[in-house]
C-alpha positions as a Markdown table, in Angstrom:
| # | Residue | x | y | z |
|---|---|---|---|---|
| 1 | Val | -3.3 | -0.3 | -15.4 |
| 2 | Gln | -2.3 | -3.6 | -13.6 |
| 3 | Leu | -1.2 | -3.5 | -10.2 |
| 4 | Gln | 0.5 | -6.7 | -8.5 |
| 5 | Ala | 0.9 | -6.5 | -4.9 |
| 6 | Ser | 3.4 | -8.6 | -3.2 |
| 7 | Gly | 5.4 | -9.6 | 0.1 |
| 8 | Gly | 2.5 | -10.5 | 2.6 |
| 9 | Gly | 3.1 | -13.3 | 5.3 |
| 10 | Leu | 2.8 | -14.3 | 8.6 |
| 11 | Val | 5.3 | -12.7 | 10.8 |
| 12 | Gln | 5.1 | -12.3 | 14.7 |
| 13 | Pro | 4.5 | -9.3 | 16.8 |
| 14 | Gly | 7.5 | -6.5 | 16.4 |
| 15 | Gly | 8.3 | -8.2 | 13.2 |
| 16 | Ser | 8.8 | -6.4 | 9.9 |
| 17 | Leu | 7.6 | -7.0 | 6.3 |
| 18 | Arg | 8.0 | -5.1 | 3.1 |
| 19 | Leu | 5.0 | -5.1 | 0.5 |
| 20 | Ser | 5.8 | -4.2 | -3.1 |
| 21 | Cys | 3.6 | -3.3 | -5.6 |
| 22 | Ala | 4.2 | -3.3 | -9.3 |
| 23 | Ala | 2.5 | -1.3 | -12.4 |
| 24 | Ser | 2.4 | -2.4 | -15.6 |
| 25 | Val | 2.7 | 1.3 | -16.7 |
| 26 | Ser | 4.9 | 4.0 | -16.1 |
| 27 | Ile | 3.8 | 5.2 | -12.6 |
| 28 | Val | 5.3 | 8.7 | -13.2 |
| 29 | Ser | 1.8 | 9.5 | -14.8 |
| 30 | Ile | 0.1 | 8.0 | -11.8 |
| 31 | Asn | -1.4 | 11.1 | -9.5 |
| 32 | Arg | -1.6 | 8.9 | -6.4 |
| 33 | Met | -0.4 | 5.7 | -5.5 |
| 34 | Ser | -1.7 | 4.2 | -2.3 |
| 35 | Trp | -2.2 | 1.1 | 0.5 |
| 36 | Tyr | -5.2 | -0.1 | 1.7 |
| 37 | Arg | -6.1 | -2.4 | 4.4 |
| 38 | Gln | -9.0 | -4.4 | 4.8 |
| 39 | Ala | -9.5 | -6.6 | 8.2 |
| 40 | Pro | -12.1 | -9.6 | 8.3 |
| 41 | Gly | -15.9 | -7.8 | 9.2 |
| 42 | Lys | -14.1 | -4.6 | 9.0 |
| 43 | Gln | -14.1 | -1.8 | 5.9 |
| 44 | Arg | -11.7 | -1.1 | 3.6 |
| 45 | Glu | -9.2 | 1.8 | 5.2 |
| 46 | Leu | -6.7 | 3.9 | 3.5 |
| 47 | Val | -3.1 | 3.2 | 5.4 |
| 48 | Ala | -0.6 | 5.5 | 3.3 |
| 49 | Ser | -0.4 | 7.2 | 0.1 |
| 50 | Val | 2.1 | 8.7 | -2.0 |
| 51 | Ser | 1.3 | 11.7 | -4.2 |
| 52 | Ser | 3.4 | 12.3 | -7.6 |
| 53 | Ala | 5.2 | 14.8 | -5.6 |
| 54 | Arg | 6.3 | 12.5 | -3.2 |
| 55 | Ile | 4.1 | 14.1 | -0.5 |
| 56 | Lys | 2.8 | 11.2 | 1.8 |
| 57 | Asn | 0.3 | 10.6 | 4.2 |
| 58 | Tyr | -0.3 | 7.9 | 7.1 |
| 59 | Val | -3.5 | 7.0 | 9.0 |
| 60 | Asp | -2.6 | 7.4 | 12.6 |
| 61 | Ser | -2.2 | 3.8 | 13.5 |
| 62 | Val | 0.6 | 3.4 | 11.8 |
| 63 | Lys | 2.4 | 6.5 | 11.7 |
| 64 | Gly | 6.2 | 6.0 | 12.8 |
| 65 | Arg | 6.0 | 2.4 | 11.9 |
| 66 | Phe | 5.0 | 2.5 | 8.4 |
| 67 | Thr | 6.8 | 3.8 | 5.5 |
| 68 | Ile | 5.8 | 4.1 | 1.8 |
| 69 | Ser | 8.0 | 4.8 | -1.3 |
| 70 | Lys | 7.8 | 4.4 | -4.8 |
| 71 | Asp | 10.4 | 3.8 | -7.6 |
| 72 | Asn | 9.5 | 5.5 | -10.8 |
| 73 | Ala | 12.4 | 3.6 | -12.3 |
| 74 | Lys | 11.4 | 0.6 | -11.4 |
| 75 | Asn | 7.3 | 1.5 | -11.7 |
| 76 | Ala | 6.5 | 0.0 | -8.2 |
| 77 | Met | 5.5 | 1.4 | -4.9 |
| 78 | Tyr | 6.3 | -0.1 | -1.4 |
| 79 | Leu | 5.6 | -0.2 | 2.4 |
| 80 | Gln | 7.9 | -0.8 | 5.0 |
| 81 | Met | 6.1 | -2.0 | 8.3 |
| 82 | Ile | 8.0 | -2.7 | 11.1 |
| 83 | Asn | 7.0 | -2.9 | 14.9 |
| 84 | Leu | 3.8 | -5.0 | 13.4 |
| 85 | Lys | 1.2 | -5.5 | 15.9 |
| 86 | Pro | -1.7 | -8.1 | 15.6 |
| 87 | Glu | -4.3 | -5.3 | 14.8 |
| 88 | Asp | -2.4 | -4.7 | 11.6 |
| 89 | Thr | -3.6 | -8.2 | 10.5 |
| 90 | Ala | -5.3 | -7.7 | 7.0 |
| 91 | Val | -5.5 | -8.1 | 3.5 |
| 92 | Tyr | -3.0 | -5.3 | 2.0 |
| 93 | Tyr | -4.2 | -3.7 | -1.2 |
| 94 | Cys | -2.3 | -1.5 | -3.3 |
| 95 | Asn | -4.6 | 1.5 | -5.2 |
| 96 | Ala | -3.7 | 3.7 | -8.3 |
| 97 | Lys | -5.4 | 7.1 | -9.0 |
| 98 | Ile | -5.2 | 9.1 | -12.5 |
| 99 | Val | -6.7 | 12.2 | -12.4 |
| 100 | Ser | -7.8 | 14.1 | -15.6 |
| 101 | Val | -10.2 | 17.3 | -16.4 |
| 102 | Met | -12.3 | 14.5 | -17.6 |
| 103 | Ala | -12.3 | 11.7 | -14.8 |
| 104 | Thr | -10.5 | 10.3 | -12.0 |
| 105 | Gln | -9.4 | 6.5 | -13.0 |
| 106 | Glu | -8.7 | 4.1 | -10.1 |
| 107 | Tyr | -7.4 | 1.0 | -10.2 |
| 108 | Trp | -6.6 | -1.8 | -7.6 |
| 109 | Gly | -4.4 | -4.6 | -7.1 |
| 110 | Gln | -5.4 | -8.1 | -6.2 |
| 111 | Gly | -4.2 | -8.0 | -2.6 |
| 112 | Thr | -1.5 | -9.3 | -0.3 |
| 113 | Gln | -2.3 | -11.3 | 3.1 |
| 114 | Val | -0.5 | -10.0 | 6.3 |
| 115 | Thr | -0.7 | -12.1 | 9.4 |
| 116 | Val | 0.7 | -10.6 | 12.6 |
| 117 | Ser | 0.2 | -13.5 | 15.3 |
| 118 | Ser | 2.5 | -15.1 | 17.7 |
């Protein structure tokens, strides 16, 4: 499974961005897709995730501002971000987990930089 993240950029505080993650396989078979982020000097953190049943979870700091979604027909996942804050500045990574009785397989995209600054 290959994941390609895109959509990052430089935006002013209060602005919006939409990140995309394109998968090389059908995402119907992926149990959970997630967005993580890593700011300079900090550990990578889980930002949002969506299950195969479309159950969504968010870290508290982005609730009400970020929306995760996926499009099975396009094999893609998205992260709509509004009201961006400087503390949202980070490299954002998409992640996919496929769970089987034997093991959990995990895949990462290459990351896309989001910079929130005036």
